C-alpha positions as CSV (number, residue, x, y, z in Angstrom):
1,X,-13.1,-21.3,10.4
2,X,-16.3,-19.6,11.7
3,X,-16.4,-15.8,12.0
4,X,-17.7,-16.0,15.5
5,X,-14.5,-17.6,16.8
6,X,-12.4,-14.4,16.6
7,X,-12.8,-10.8,17.5
8,X,-11.4,-8.5,14.9
9,X,-10.5,-4.9,15.7
10,X,-10.0,-2.1,13.1
11,X,-8.4,1.3,13.5
12,X,-11.3,3.4,12.2
13,X,-10.0,6.7,10.7
14,X,-13.5,8.2,11.0
15,X,-13.6,7.8,14.8
16,X,-9.8,7.9,15.5
17,X,-10.2,4.8,17.6
18,X,-9.7,1.0,17.3
19,X,-13.1,-0.6,17.2
20,X,-14.5,-4.1,17.2
21,X,-15.5,-5.0,13.7
22,X,-19.2,-5.8,13.4
23,X,-20.5,-6.0,9.8
24,X,-23.9,-4.6,8.9
25,X,-25.0,-8.1,7.8
26,X,-23.8,-11.1,9.7
27,X,-21.3,-13.1,7.8
28,X,-21.1,-10.6,4.9
29,X,-18.6,-7.7,4.3
30,X,-18.8,-4.9,1.8
31,X,-15.5,-3.2,1.1
32,X,-14.7,-0.4,-1.3
33,X,-11.1,0.7,-2.1
34,X,-10.2,3.6,-4.2
35,X,-8.3,2.3,-7.2
36,X,-5.7,3.8,-9.6
37,X,-6.0,6.7,-12.0
38,X,-4.8,4.9,-15.1
39,X,-2.9,7.6,-16.9
40,X,0.5,6.2,-16.1
41,X,2.3,3.1,-14.8
42,X,1.4,2.0,-11.3
43,X,4.1,3.0,-8.8
44,X,5.5,1.3,-5.7
45,X,3.4,3.4,-3.3
46,X,0.3,2.1,-5.0
47,X,1.6,-1.4,-4.8
48,X,1.9,-1.1,-1.1
49,X,-1.6,0.2,-0.7
50,X,-3.3,-2.4,-2.9
51,X,-1.2,-5.2,-1.3
52,X,-2.3,-4.1,2.1
53,X,-6.0,-4.2,1.1
54,X,-5.4,-7.6,-0.6
55,X,-4.2,-9.0,2.8
56,X,-7.2,-7.4,4.6
57,X,-9.4,-9.0,2.0
58,X,-7.7,-12.4,2.3
59,X,-7.9,-12.3,6.1
60,X,-11.6,-11.5,6.1
61,X,-12.1,-14.5,3.7
62,X,-10.0,-16.7,5.9
63,X,-12.2,-15.8,8.9
64,X,-15.2,-17.1,7.0
65,X,-16.8,-13.9,5.7
66,X,-18.3,-13.6,2.3
67,X,-16.7,-10.4,1.0
68,X,-17.8,-8.2,-1.9
69,X,-14.6,-6.3,-2.7
70,X,-15.1,-3.3,-5.0
71,X,-12.1,-1.5,-6.4
72,X,-12.6,1.2,-9.0
73,X,-10.7,2.3,-12.1
74,X,-10.5,6.1,-12.4
75,X,-10.5,6.9,-16.1
76,X,-12.0,10.4,-16.1
77,X,-12.4,13.5,-13.9
78,X,-9.2,13.4,-11.9
79,X,-7.7,16.8,-12.7
80,X,-4.2,18.1,-12.4
81,X,-3.6,21.4,-10.4
82,X,-3.9,23.2,-13.8
83,X,-7.4,21.8,-14.3
84,X,-6.5,19.3,-17.0
85,X,-7.9,15.8,-16.9
86,X,-5.1,13.4,-16.1
87,X,-6.4,11.0,-18.8
88,X,-6.4,13.8,-21.4
89,X,-2.9,14.8,-20.2
90,X,-1.7,11.2,-20.7
91,X,-3.3,11.1,-24.2
92,X,-1.6,14.4,-25.1
93,X,1.8,13.2,-23.9
94,X,1.6,9.8,-25.5
95,X,-0.2,10.9,-28.7
96,X,-3.0,8.4,-28.0
97,X,-6.8,8.5,-27.5
98,X,-7.7,8.7,-23.8
99,X,-9.2,5.3,-23.8
100,X,-6.0,3.9,-25.3
101,X,-4.2,5.4,-22.4
102,X,-6.7,3.9,-19.9
103,X,-6.5,0.5,-21.5
104,X,-2.7,0.5,-21.6
105,X,-2.2,1.4,-18.0
106,X,-5.1,-0.6,-16.7
107,X,-3.4,-3.7,-18.2
108,X,-0.1,-2.6,-16.6
109,X,-1.8,-2.2,-13.3
110,X,-3.4,-5.7,-13.6
111,X,-0.1,-7.3,-14.6
112,X,1.7,-5.8,-11.6
113,X,-1.1,-6.9,-9.2
114,X,-0.8,-10.4,-10.7
115,X,2.9,-10.5,-10.2
116,X,2.4,-9.5,-6.6
117,X,-0.2,-12.2,-6.3
118,X,-3.0,-9.8,-5.3
119,X,-6.4,-11.3,-5.7
120,X,-8.7,-9.5,-8.2
121,X,-11.6,-7.6,-6.6
122,X,-15.2,-8.9,-6.8
123,X,-16.1,-5.9,-9.0
124,X,-13.8,-3.5,-10.7
125,X,-16.1,-0.6,-12.1
126,X,-14.8,2.2,-14.3
127,X,-15.8,5.8,-13.8
128,X,-16.6,6.2,-17.5
129,X,-19.0,3.2,-17.3
130,X,-21.1,5.1,-14.6
131,X,-21.8,8.5,-16.1
132,X,-25.6,8.2,-15.9
133,X,-25.5,7.3,-12.2
134,X,-23.1,10.2,-11.5
135,X,-25.5,12.6,-13.2
136,X,-28.4,11.2,-11.1
137,X,-26.4,11.8,-7.9
138,X,-25.7,15.4,-8.9
139,X,-29.4,15.9,-9.4
140,X,-30.2,14.5,-6.0
141,X,-27.6,16.8,-4.3
142,X,-29.1,19.8,-6.2
143,X,-32.6,18.8,-5.1
144,X,-31.5,18.7,-1.5
145,X,-30.0,22.2,-1.8
146,X,-26.3,21.3,-1.3
147,X,-25.1,22.2,-4.8
148,X,-25.5,25.0,-7.3
149,X,-25.2,25.3,-11.1
150,X,-23.0,28.0,-12.5
151,X,-22.5,28.5,-16.3
152,X,-23.0,24.8,-17.0
153,X,-20.9,23.5,-14.1
154,X,-22.3,22.2,-10.8
155,X,-20.5,22.8,-7.5
156,X,-21.0,21.4,-4.0
157,X,-21.7,24.1,-1.5
158,X,-19.3,23.3,1.3
159,X,-20.1,26.1,3.6
160,X,-23.8,25.4,3.5
161,X,-23.2,21.7,4.1
162,X,-21.0,22.5,7.2
163,X,-23.6,24.9,8.6
164,X,-26.4,22.4,8.3
165,X,-24.4,19.3,9.3
166,X,-22.0,20.3,12.0
167,X,-19.3,17.8,13.0
168,X,-19.2,15.9,9.7
169,X,-16.9,17.8,7.3
170,X,-13.3,17.5,8.7
171,X,-14.0,14.5,11.0
172,X,-12.3,12.0,8.8
173,X,-9.1,13.9,8.2
174,X,-9.0,15.2,11.8
175,X,-8.7,18.8,10.7
176,X,-10.7,21.8,11.8
177,X,-13.1,23.2,9.2
178,X,-11.4,26.6,9.0
179,X,-8.1,24.9,8.0
180,X,-9.7,22.7,5.4
181,X,-11.5,25.7,3.8
182,X,-8.4,27.8,3.9
183,X,-6.2,25.1,2.5
184,X,-8.6,23.7,-0.1
185,X,-6.8,22.4,-3.2
186,X,-10.0,22.5,-5.2
187,X,-9.7,26.1,-6.5
188,X,-8.5,24.8,-9.9
189,X,-7.9,26.9,-13.0
190,X,-11.2,27.6,-14.8
191,X,-13.3,27.4,-11.6
192,X,-13.3,31.1,-10.7
193,X,-17.1,31.1,-11.0
194,X,-17.5,29.2,-7.7
195,X,-19.1,30.9,-4.8
196,X,-16.2,29.9,-2.6
197,X,-12.7,28.3,-3.2
198,X,-13.6,25.4,-1.0
199,X,-16.6,24.4,-3.2
200,X,-15.7,21.4,-5.4
201,X,-16.9,20.4,-8.8
202,X,-19.6,17.7,-9.2
203,X,-19.9,18.4,-12.9
204,X,-17.7,20.5,-15.1
205,X,-18.7,22.1,-18.3
206,X,-16.4,21.1,-21.2
207,X,-13.8,23.6,-22.3
208,X,-12.4,23.8,-25.9
209,X,-10.1,20.9,-26.4
210,X,-11.6,18.6,-23.7
211,X,-11.6,15.1,-25.1
212,X,-13.7,13.1,-22.6
213,X,-17.2,14.7,-22.5
214,X,-20.8,13.6,-22.1
215,X,-24.2,15.3,-22.3
216,X,-25.9,16.3,-19.0
217,X,-28.9,18.5,-18.0
218,X,-26.4,21.3,-17.3
219,X,-23.9,21.1,-20.2
220,X,-21.7,18.9,-22.2
221,X,-19.0,18.1,-19.8
222,X,-17.6,15.5,-17.4
223,X,-18.0,14.5,-13.7
224,X,-15.8,15.6,-10.8
225,X,-13.2,13.2,-9.5
226,X,-14.8,12.6,-6.0
227,X,-18.2,11.8,-7.5
228,X,-17.3,8.5,-9.1
229,X,-16.4,6.8,-5.8
230,X,-19.6,8.0,-4.1
231,X,-21.6,6.6,-6.9
232,X,-19.8,3.3,-7.5
233,X,-19.4,2.3,-3.9
234,X,-23.0,2.8,-3.1
235,X,-24.3,1.3,-6.3
236,X,-22.6,-2.0,-5.6
237,X,-22.5,-2.0,-1.8
238,X,-25.6,0.0,-0.7
239,X,-26.0,3.5,0.7
240,X,-24.1,2.4,3.8
241,X,-21.5,-0.4,3.8
242,X,-18.8,-1.7,6.0
243,X,-15.3,-0.7,4.9
244,X,-13.9,2.1,2.7
245,X,-10.2,2.1,2.1
246,X,-7.5,4.0,0.3
247,X,-4.1,5.7,0.7
248,X,-3.6,8.2,3.4
249,X,-3.2,11.0,0.9
250,X,-6.9,10.6,0.0
251,X,-8.3,11.6,3.3
252,X,-8.6,15.2,2.1
253,X,-10.0,16.3,-0.2
254,X,-11.1,13.0,-1.8
255,X,-12.6,11.1,1.1
256,X,-13.9,14.2,3.0
257,X,-15.7,15.2,-0.2
258,X,-17.0,11.7,-0.8
259,X,-18.7,11.8,2.6
260,X,-20.1,15.2,2.0
261,X,-21.5,14.1,-1.4
262,X,-23.2,11.0,0.2
263,X,-24.7,13.1,3.0
264,X,-25.8,15.6,0.4
265,X,-27.5,12.9,-1.7
266,X,-29.1,10.7,0.9
267,X,-28.4,12.1,4.4
268,X,-26.2,9.2,5.4
269,X,-22.5,8.3,5.6
270,X,-21.2,5.8,3.0
271,X,-19.0,3.6,5.2
272,X,-18.8,2.7,8.9
273,X,-15.1,1.9,9.0
274,X,-12.5,3.9,7.1
275,X,-9.0,2.4,6.6
276,X,-6.0,4.3,5.3
277,X,-2.6,3.1,4.5
278,X,0.6,5.1,5.0
279,X,3.3,6.1,2.6
280,X,6.2,4.2,1.2
281,X,9.5,6.1,1.3
282,X,12.8,5.3,-0.5
283,X,16.1,5.7,1.3
284,X,14.6,7.9,4.0
285,X,12.8,10.4,1.7
286,X,9.6,10.7,-0.2
287,X,9.7,9.1,-3.7
288,X,10.2,11.8,-6.3
289,X,10.9,11.4,-10.0
290,X,12.1,15.0,-10.2
291,X,14.8,14.4,-7.5
292,X,15.8,11.0,-8.9
293,X,14.6,9.2,-5.8
294,X,12.2,6.8,-7.6
295,X,12.0,3.2,-8.6
296,X,9.2,1.6,-10.7
297,X,8.0,-1.9,-10.0
298,X,9.5,-3.0,-13.4
299,X,12.9,-1.5,-12.4
300,X,12.7,-3.3,-9.0
301,X,11.9,-6.7,-10.6
302,X,14.5,-6.4,-13.4
303,X,17.3,-4.6,-11.4
304,X,17.5,-1.9,-14.0
305,X,17.5,1.1,-11.6
306,X,20.7,2.9,-10.8
307,X,19.6,2.9,-7.2
308,X,19.8,-0.9,-7.0
309,X,22.6,-3.4,-7.4
310,X,20.4,-6.3,-8.4
311,X,16.8,-7.3,-9.1
312,X,14.3,-8.2,-6.3
313,X,11.4,-10.5,-7.0
314,X,7.7,-9.6,-6.5
315,X,7.4,-12.0,-3.5
316,X,10.4,-10.3,-1.9
317,X,8.6,-7.0,-2.3
318,X,5.5,-8.5,-0.8
319,X,7.4,-9.9,2.1
320,X,9.0,-6.4,2.6
321,X,5.5,-4.9,2.9
322,X,4.5,-7.6,5.4
323,X,7.2,-6.5,7.9
324,X,5.4,-3.2,8.7
325,X,1.8,-2.4,9.8
326,X,-0.1,-0.9,6.9
327,X,-0.7,2.4,8.8
328,X,3.0,3.1,9.5
329,X,5.5,4.8,7.2
330,X,7.6,2.1,5.5
331,X,11.1,3.1,4.3
332,X,12.5,1.0,1.5
333,X,16.3,0.6,1.3
334,X,18.4,-1.9,-0.6
335,X,19.8,-3.2,2.7
336,X,16.2,-3.8,3.8
337,X,15.4,-5.6,0.5
338,X,18.4,-7.9,0.9
339,X,17.3,-8.8,4.4
340,X,13.7,-9.4,3.2
341,X,15.0,-11.6,0.4
342,X,17.0,-13.7,2.9
343,X,14.0,-13.9,5.3
344,X,11.6,-14.8,2.6
345,X,13.8,-17.6,1.3
346,X,14.3,-18.9,4.8
347,X,10.5,-18.9,5.4
348,X,9.9,-20.9,2.2
349,X,12.6,-23.4,3.1
350,X,11.2,-23.7,6.6
351,X,7.7,-24.4,5.3
352,X,9.1,-27.1,2.9
353,X,11.0,-28.7,5.8
354,X,7.9,-28.5,8.0
355,X,5.6,-30.1,5.4
356,X,8.0,-33.1,5.1
357,X,8.1,-33.8,8.8
358,X,6.8,-37.2,9.7
359,X,4.0,-37.6,12.2
360,X,4.7,-40.2,14.7
361,X,1.5,-41.5,16.2
362,X,2.9,-44.9,17.4
363,X,4.4,-43.6,20.6
364,X,1.9,-40.7,21.3
365,X,0.5,-41.1,24.8
366,X,-2.0,-38.3,24.6
367,X,-0.2,-35.9,26.9
368,X,0.6,-32.2,26.2
369,X,4.3,-31.2,26.3
370,X,5.9,-27.8,27.1
371,X,6.9,-27.7,23.4
372,X,3.2,-28.2,22.4
373,X,2.1,-25.3,24.5
374,X,4.9,-23.0,23.2
375,X,4.0,-23.8,19.6
376,X,0.3,-23.3,20.2
377,X,0.9,-20.0,22.0
378,X,2.8,-18.6,18.9
379,X,0.1,-19.8,16.6
380,X,-2.6,-18.0,18.6
381,X,-0.4,-14.9,19.0
382,X,0.0,-14.7,15.2
383,X,-3.8,-14.8,14.9
384,X,-4.1,-12.2,17.6
385,X,-1.7,-10.0,15.6
386,X,-4.0,-10.2,12.6
387,X,-7.0,-9.6,14.7
388,X,-5.4,-6.4,16.1
389,X,-6.0,-4.2,13.0
390,X,-4.4,-6.7,10.5
391,X,-1.0,-6.3,12.1
392,X,1.1,-8.4,9.7
393,X,4.4,-7.4,11.4
394,X,3.3,-9.1,14.7
395,X,2.0,-12.2,12.9
396,X,5.2,-12.5,10.9
397,X,7.3,-12.2,14.0
398,X,5.5,-15.2,15.5
399,X,5.9,-17.2,12.3
400,X,9.7,-16.5,12.6
401,X,9.7,-17.8,16.1
402,X,8.0,-20.9,15.0
403,X,10.6,-21.4,12.3
404,X,13.2,-22.0,15.0
405,X,10.9,-24.8,16.4
406,X,10.6,-26.4,13.0
407,X,14.4,-26.5,12.5
408,X,15.0,-27.9,16.0
409,X,12.4,-30.6,15.4
410,X,13.7,-31.4,11.9
411,X,17.3,-31.6,13.2
412,X,16.3,-33.6,16.3
413,X,17.3,-30.9,18.8
414,X,13.8,-31.4,19.9
415,X,12.8,-35.0,19.7
416,X,9.9,-35.6,17.4
417,X,8.2,-37.6,20.2
418,X,8.2,-34.4,22.4
419,X,5.7,-32.8,20.0
420,X,2.2,-34.2,19.8
421,X,1.2,-35.4,16.3
422,X,-1.8,-33.2,16.2
423,X,0.3,-30.2,17.0
424,X,2.6,-31.0,14.1
425,X,-0.4,-31.2,11.9
426,X,-1.8,-28.0,13.3
427,X,1.6,-26.3,12.6
428,X,1.6,-27.5,9.0
429,X,-1.9,-26.3,8.4
430,X,-1.2,-23.0,10.1
431,X,1.9,-22.3,8.0
432,X,0.1,-23.1,4.7
433,X,-2.8,-20.8,5.7
434,X,-0.7,-17.9,6.8
435,X,2.0,-17.9,4.1
436,X,-0.2,-18.6,1.1
437,X,-3.8,-17.8,1.9
438,X,-3.5,-14.8,4.3
439,X,-0.1,-13.3,3.4
440,X,-0.6,-14.2,-0.2
441,X,3.0,-15.3,-0.8
442,X,4.1,-17.8,-3.4
443,X,7.0,-20.1,-3.3
444,X,9.0,-18.6,-6.2
445,X,11.6,-21.4,-5.8
446,X,9.0,-24.0,-6.8
447,X,8.0,-21.9,-9.9
448,X,11.7,-21.5,-10.9
449,X,12.2,-25.2,-10.3
450,X,9.1,-26.0,-12.4
451,X,10.4,-23.9,-15.3
452,X,13.8,-25.6,-15.0
453,X,12.1,-29.0,-15.1
454,X,10.0,-28.1,-18.2
455,X,13.0,-26.8,-20.0
456,X,15.0,-29.9,-19.3
457,X,12.2,-32.3,-20.3
458,X,11.6,-30.3,-23.5
459,X,15.3,-30.5,-24.4
460,X,15.2,-34.3,-23.9
461,X,12.1,-34.7,-26.0
462,X,13.5,-32.6,-28.8
463,X,16.7,-34.6,-28.8
464,X,14.7,-37.8,-29.1
465,X,12.6,-36.3,-31.9
466,X,15.8,-35.1,-33.7
467,X,17.2,-38.6,-33.5
468,X,14.0,-40.0,-35.0
469,X,14.1,-37.5,-37.8
470,X,17.7,-38.2,-38.5
471,X,16.7,-41.9,-39.0
472,X,13.7,-40.8,-41.1
473,X,11.4,-42.2,-38.5
474,X,8.6,-39.8,-39.4
475,X,5.9,-41.7,-37.5
476,X,7.7,-41.1,-34.2
477,X,8.6,-37.5,-35.1
478,X,4.9,-36.7,-36.0
479,X,3.6,-38.5,-32.9
480,X,5.8,-36.4,-30.6
481,X,4.8,-33.2,-32.5
482,X,1.1,-34.0,-32.3
483,X,1.2,-35.0,-28.6
484,X,2.9,-31.8,-27.7
485,X,0.4,-29.8,-29.7
486,X,-2.4,-31.5,-27.7
487,X,-0.7,-30.3,-24.6
488,X,-0.5,-26.7,-25.9
489,X,3.1,-26.7,-27.1
490,X,3.9,-25.9,-30.8
491,X,7.1,-27.0,-32.5
492,X,8.8,-25.2,-35.3
493,X,11.4,-27.0,-37.4
494,X,14.1,-24.8,-39.0
495,X,17.5,-25.2,-40.6
496,X,19.1,-24.6,-37.2
497,X,17.0,-27.1,-35.4
498,X,13.6,-27.2,-33.7
499,X,12.2,-24.6,-31.3
500,X,9.1,-24.7,-29.2
501,X,6.6,-22.3,-27.8
502,X,3.4,-22.5,-25.7
503,X,0.2,-22.0,-27.7
């Protein structure tokens, strides 16, 4: 599919309007998404955000764009309200080195993303891997007069920036500057030396006990949280790029401060389109560990939460996310998960039924029927839903409408001759593209059936080998063992029989 064939509109948080998407460079898209702070397991709200951007990424690819998708790993500089680095906090709680914490929870994040079938980004930079570049940006901001050094720490001068660049700070979050300054959350413990509470740290001098520290022109210390995204987005995508995304909770202070840093360093805005996802609630309330209203991805997939009566698979969760627009609040309930599970299974069954439909060209006279027109309208409407700010809910609704046509055709309630062969083929291609390429679903039934088949075949092979061994037919026994080893399966003979594992 050529990019010129469709008009994509994006709700741009920066302008507050839905705008036609026009990339800086024709056919190419640069997209940066704020990734996880890897001091703990990924939570379901993160899963929704990253799955939403995976679908955006997939749709851009489907439209024919070449996409450079950059999603960072935050492994330094993200402080708690008490001024402690979250990685150091994780290290203290788990009695590990900070990089052990980062590695453990980065692997956890990757595994959950894999289970949800999210594509890996083109580049996944780490904050700790870009300390020199962060120091360089601080130096540029200082040179341009938008930061000041105080006792080895460097702070961004928010009031000066606002005075010299009216209309920029506060535009993204839609808040008036006075409110942002009054409500700034950046007045952290140990930053009393700032000129104003709204000023935020670009570089912090290390305190006794800080574990993650580097040398800089100002002190031995570490970079501020906001700095890493300004640095890594522009390093890999250029001073100005197409799309910057993240959770809605990042609008302020993180993204407002990112924009200020970029203007402070180069006088330009980093991204032209800003996309923010909304929150995931649980049973009508905000997820909260302290209040017991919380489920981890692992608990959801294994059914070990007291809030659930059973397990729900990763693809059921992904389908659940698809049912709402990324910018709307989504409430998760077990009733909703059950409904999503049923709808997901029906969709997979319908696709299997559709792909098996015969195409009858013998009696096709070249005319277009009313059924043809109805099917094609729903196909186009699904694309229009995705073109309208990646609205998966609209697209999914039209796929469900098409499911009824598939079942009617399969059960001869609509004669096969009443649907043109090329329309059947178009429908098959459309379903495969939307379900698997754009929505990123997998048919878990096929995976389960495949495992069942492998288990059954291996049981049969081991029975045959056991019979050969009982008859002292060592040639056959060894031949089976060696052939399986060549396929990546190892056998282990024991007193209780033979077991097998994948190498």
